[in-house]
N, C-alpha and C positions, 0 to 999 in steps of 0.2 A: 889739126894736123895737115901739113902742107901736102897737096897731091903728089909731089915728087917723092917725099918721104913715105907717104902712105903706100904707093905703088912699088916702091923699092922693097919695103917690108913685105908686101904681098908676093913678089917674085922669090924673095928669100923663104917665105912660108910655103910656096908651091914646090921648090926645090926640096925642102925638108920632108914634105908630105910624100913626094914622088919616092924619094930615097929610103925613107924610114917606114912607109906604109904601103904604098902601091906596088913597088917592085917585089918586096917580100911576099905580099899576097898573091901575086901573078906566079911567083916561083913555088908557092906552097904545095901545089897539087890539089888544093881544095877547090870546091865549087866556086868560091870567090875568084879563083884564078882562071875561070873559063875552061875551054876545051872540053865541053861536055857534049854528049849526044842529045838529040831532041826527044821530047816526050813521045812523039810518034814512033821513033826508032826504038825507044824502051818498050813501047806497047807491042811492037812487032816482035821483038826478041822474046818478050815474055809469053806472047801467043804461040810462038813456035815451040817454046819449052813446054808449055801447058799442053799442046796437041801431041808432041812427039815424046815427051818423057813422062808426063803425068797422065797420058791417054784421055785427054779431053778433046776430041776431034771437032766438036761443035762449039768451041769457045767463040765468043762474040767480041771482036775487037772494036766494033762501032760503039759499044756501051762501056768500053774500058776507060778507067781513069789512072793518070800517072801523077803521083805526088813525090815531093822530095821528102826522104827520111834519113835519119842519121843515129849512129850510135854515138851520142854526145858524151857518154862517159869515157868511151875509148878515145874519142878525139881529144877530149880535154886532158885525159892522163897523158897521152902522147905530146900534147901541146906544152903542158906543164914541164915535162921531162926533155923537152927540145928533141923529140924523136919522130916528129911528124913527117918530115921530108924523107928521112930514112925509111920509115914505115911505108910510106906510099910508094917508094921505089922498090922494096923488096916484097911487100905482102899486099899492096893496095889492089892488085887485080882480083885475087881470090877473096879477100877479106876487106872491102872498101868500108871506110867509116862513114862515107856519104853515098847515098844510092837513090835511085828511083823505085818507088814501090807502086807497082802496077795492081789495080784492082778490077777483077771480073766479076760481074754480077751474075749470080745463079749459073755457074759452070755445068752443073748437072743437077739432078733431082735430089742429091744428098747434101749439097753444099750451098749455103746462102751467098757466100762470096769466096773467091780465091785470090790471094795476094802473091805476087811473084816480085822478088827483089832483083834489080837489075843495076849492075855497076854503071854509074852515070857517066864514066869516062870512055869505056870501050864496049858497053852493051853485053857484057858477060853476066849470065844469071847466076846469082850467089845465094838464093834462098827462096822458100815459098812457105806459105801459111794458108791453112784450110781448116775446116772443122769449126766446132763451136768456141774452142779456146785458143783462137789464133792470136789473141791480144796477149802479148808477153806480160803486161802489167796486171791484168785481170787473173792470168794463170798463176803468176807469182804471189798475188794476194791470197788466192785460194790454198796455196801451198804453205801459207803461214799457220794454218789451223789444221787440226787433226781431221775434222769433218770435210774441210775443202780438199785436203790430200787425198782422203778416201774416195771423194767424188771424181777427182782427176784419175786415180787408179781404176775405179770402176769403168770409166769411159774408154780406158785404154784397152780393155779386155783381158783375158786371161793369157797374157803373153809372157813366156819366159824370156830371160836375158838372151839366150840363144836365138830365140825366134825373133826378137827385136833386132839383133845383129843381121840376121838373114834378110829381114824386110828393109834394112837400112843399106845393105851392101850395094845394090844397083845404083842408088842414089850417090854413094860414096865415089863409085867409078864415073858416073855421069858428071859430077863436079870436078873430075880430074885428080883425085887422090888415090893413093895406092893403099891397100888394106894394111901393109907393113908400116905405113906412116902413123897409124892410128893407135892410140893407147887408151883403153877404157877407162873412165873416170866414175867413181861412185856417185849416182845420181839419186840416192835414197829410194830407189825402186820406181822412180817416176821418169819416164823418158829414157833417153840413151845419150850419153855425152862422151866424145872422143877428145883427147888433147891431140893436136897435130904435131908430131915431133918435127923439129926444125923451125917451127913457126913461133918464135919467141922475140919479144921486144921489151927490154927492161924487165919489169915484173908482169907484163902482160903475156897471156898465152893464147895461141890460136885454138879454137875449138869448133867442133861440128856437134850441134845440138838438135837432136831428133825428139819429136813428140808424136804419140800415137793416139789415135781414137778409133774404137770399133775395129781392132785388129788389123789396122793399116797405118802407114806413115802419114800424118796430118800436116807436119811441118818440118822444115829443115832450116836451121839459122846458122849461118856461118859467121863468127864473130870472135873477137879477142876479149878475153877477160880482163878485168882491171883488178888491182889490190884492193882488199877490204878497206885499208887505211884511206884510199883516195875516195871511195865512195861515202865513208863516214865524214871526211872532211867536207866534201861537197854538200851532203846533207846538213852539216852544222852551219856552213856558210849560207845555205838556202834559207834556213830558219831565221838567221841574222838579217838577211835581205828582206824577208817578208816582214819583220818587225820594223825595220827602217822604213819600208815602204808604206806600211799602213799607219804606224805611229808618227814618223817623221815627215811623211808627205801627204798621205790621204786625209789624215785627221786635221793636220795644220793647214792644209789647202782648203778643207771644208770650213774652218775657222775664217780663212781669208775671205772666202765666198759670202759667208754671212756679214762679215764687216763691210764687204763691197756693197751689199744691199743697203746697210745702214747709211754709208757715206754716199751713196747714190741719191738718197732722200736728203741728207744734210746738205749736199752741195748743189741742190736742184737749181738755184739761181745762176750757177756758173757753168752747169753741164746741160746737155740735151739727151732725152732718153730716145731719140731717133738716130742718133749717131752710130751706135753700136750694132743696129739692126742687120745691116747687110753683112758685116764681117762675121757676126754670130751665126746668121743662117749659113753662110758659106762654110764655116767651121763645122756646123752640125751636118751639112750635106757630105763633107769629105769624110767625117768620122763614121757615119752610118754607112756610106759606100765602102770604106776600108774595112769595116767589120764584116759586111756581106761578102766582100772580096776574099776573106779569109776562110770561107766555108770549106774549101778543100783540105786545109790544115786540120780542122775538127774531125772531118770524115776520115783522114789518114789515121788519126788517133782513136778511131773506133767510137767517136762521140756522135750519136745520132738519136732520132725519136725525142722522147721527153727530155733527156739529158741536154740535147742540143737546143731544144726549144727554151729550156730554163737558162742555159748560157747565153742564148741570144737576148732573152728578156732581162736578165741581170746586166748585160752590156748595155742595152738601150737605156735602162734606169741611170747607170752611171754616166752614160753620154748625156743625157738631159740635165742631170746635176751639174756636170762640168760645164755644159753650154750655158747654163744660167749663170754660173759663176763667172765665166768669161764676159758675158753681156754686161752684168753689173760692174765688173772690174773696168771694162772700157769706159762705162758711164762715170762711175765713182772715181776712177783714176784721173780722167780728164777733168772732172770737177775739182779734185783736190789741187792739181797743179794750177788751174785757173784761179782758184780762190787765193793762191799764194802769189798771183800775178805772173805766172810763167805758162807759157803756151808749149806744151810738150807733144801736142798731137794736132797738127794744122787742119783746119776745116776746109773742104773744097772750095768755099767761097772767099777764104781769106788770100790776101795777097802773097804771091810766091809759092802757092800750093803746087801748081804743075811743075814748075822747075825744081822744086824741093823733092817731090816724088821721084823724078827721073834722076836727079842728083844722088838720092838715097839709094835707088836701085842699082846704079852703076858703081857707086862706092861700096854697095854691098858685096861685090865680087872681091874687092880688095880686102875688105874686112874678113870675109869668108876664108880667103887664101892665108891670110895672117893667123886666123884661129886654127886652121888646119896644120899650120907649121907649129904653132904653140902646142896643140894636141899631139903632134908627133914627138915633140920635146918631152912632154909629160909622160907619154907612153915609154920613152926610153929611159926616163928617170925612174918610173914605177917598176919597169923591168929590172933595173939594176938594184933597186932597193927592196921593193916587195915581191920581186919575182912574179909580177903579174902575168896571167895567162888567160886564154878565153877558150871557149868551145862553141858548138854549133847549137842552133835552136830552129826546130822545125817551123814553129809558129811565126818566126820572123823572116822567113825566106820567101822572096818573090817567086820562086818556083811553085809555091803553094797558094798562088793567088789565081783567081778565076781570070782576072785581066792584070798581068803584071804592069801594064802602062799606067794603072791608077796608083801604083805604089809612091811615085814621086810627089803625089798631092798631099801626102802626110807631111811633107816639108812645110807646106803652107799652113796646115793645121797646127803644127809645133810653132811656127813663127808667130802666127796671129794669136793663139790661145796663151802660150807660155809667156810671151812678152807682155800681154796685156795683164795677166794675173800677178806675175812676179817682178815685173819692172814698172809698168805704167801705174798699177794700183799698189802693189806691195811696197815699193820704196817709200813714197810718201805716207803711206798709213803707218808702216813701221817707224819712220822718223818722228812721227808724233810721240812715240813712246820712248825711244832710245836716244833722241835728240842728235843723232849722228847719221849722216847720209851713208858713210862707209859701212857702219854697223848694220844699218837698215838694209843696205845692199847685200851685205854678208849673209844676214839671217835669211831673207827671201831667196837668195841663191842656194843656201844649204837646203832649204825646204825643196826647192826644185831639183836639186842633185840627188836628194834621197829617192826621189821618184824614179830614178833610173837604176836602182841597185838590183833589180830582178833580171837585169840584162846578164847573159852567161859569161861574165868577166870576174875573175877571181884573183885575190881575195875581193869580196864584195866592197870593201871600203875603197878599193881602186877607183871605181867610177865616181863616187862623191867627191874624191880628191881632185880628179880630172875636171869634173864639171863645176867644182868650186872655182877653180881658176877660170875656166871658159865663161861661167856665169858672170864673174866679176868683170870680165872684159865686156860681156854684153851689157852689163850695167854702165860701164864707162861709155859705150856707144850710145846708150839711151840717154844718159844725162848730158852728153856732149852734143848730140845730133837729134834726139826726140825718138818717139815711138815709131814712126815711119821708117826711120833709118835702121833701128835695131831689128825691126820686124824683116826687113829686106836682108840684113846680114844674116839672121838666123835662117831665113828661107833658102838663102844662096848656100849657106853652109851644108844644110841637110840636103839640098838638091844635088849638090855636087857628089856627095857620098851615095845617094840614092840612084843617080843617073849612071855612076860607075857600075853599081850593082847590076843594072839593067844590061849595060854594054858587055859586061864580062860574062852574062848569060849566053851571049852569041845570038846570031840571027839578025837579018837586015832589020826587021821591025824593031826589035830591042835596041839595037844600035842607034836607030833614027830617034826613037823615043828618048834615049838617054841624052842624045845631043839636044833635042828639043827641051828636055828637062833643064840643061844648062842654061839655055837661052831664055827660058820662060820668065824669069824675074825681070830681065832687061826689056822684054817685049811688053809685059805688063806695065812697067814703069814708063816706057815710051808711050804706050796707048792711053794711059791716064794723062800724061803731060799733053797729049794732042787734044783729047776730049775735054779736059779740064784744065786749060791753059792758064797761066798766071794771069791775074787781073792787071790791068794797066795801072801806072802810078808807081808807088815805091813798092817793088817786089822783093826787096832784101828782107830775109827773115832773121830771127835771132840765131839760127843754125848756121848762117852764112859766114 
């Protein structure tokens, strides 16, 4: 494709992306749109509430931690019904769907930890959790059985309905509600639930949910309910996503990894086992660092101790398996192509290497903008046909990272690893079976696409449809320009999205890191071209 045509399409793609994705995100009132308080401000607001309202005068701010939390079911329902902007305008102050959850360790001799929910837009305290059953999912699981329900009731103490209402009354006033606004709801004898009159959006209803432990209020959650039909739909879709991920992605990717080992040995005369070492180790470093960087997200979910150690061990094992698969895909893929007489991954000693890397890096920006434009059109089409909608996910938020600046490094992990497995190796290996480059590209793209179905986008088939189209475009870039070019296109594509996430978080450091994230692929391409310049002589490559 001629440079003029390529960059013209890139400009069109940028316009589509800004109009269809960026501007709506900035207007949505979600955390992606920015305008949030800092974690330090959230901790201060939570400490003031704990000291003044909960009567914990010795609360320790220096040991407090603030993490991003969300009512993803509420956010998803509102997003699905196109009510999110209206909701944020009317009820977002008292009932935010996204918030900072501040954790204080050992606020007194009776509590191991205290959690205070703070509206991340204005610093308004909207909830708190203490006691042994602060985790909603743990409590809800107990309430599914008679023995568990009996345990929860025994922990409450011998409180009557009237006594519960008396204990809750000061908190109702402290949170800015009037008694006449509240309508008691049958809670099955556990806790205390009020519907807040006038706080309704679609079929979602605003509620104040109190729980008690040892004759005192242990938690207050202010949130909207969602229809049972919505919850059932999400559960059904989640089961489908899990099936597609493990059967369509994990299992078939494991098979590709085994085949990569086989073909690394079979193509040994054409490939080098030294080539993929640096990229593989770089991938491993980013993967491990990114996993450790997400520890606050696990702690925010109440995962600690043995459960956290098990989760980390399992993730490490999966990382090592995937890293091995990537290494042998680099070796075996390079060998398969060279066996056919095609050089799809230039070596640093080969003619034209330096200029090819720099050219690939710069053109990666054009391809990334084109892909963002295509993605915007896909989202528009999916919205009109499948009524696609998305929700929030605490585990994917840069707010829940120890060092948010490490987040963009995952773009390099995806670009290096996924293009090695599903393009460099996957296409030539599958072509041996199906005898068609397009069909081989389609199959490997589908496997790759199924690996993204656990993202919070519904219907879950939406993401595979989107990424099948995006993946075929990555396949075209690879077949036309080689592995280095498609790797850079993928890295830039993800870097632009991740860099924007940092910028919208606010703060001078995040904005600076976001800008550096945008520029990093070009910097890397330039440095490689300087330190690995093209060899003298004929520097024209088959990609020129």
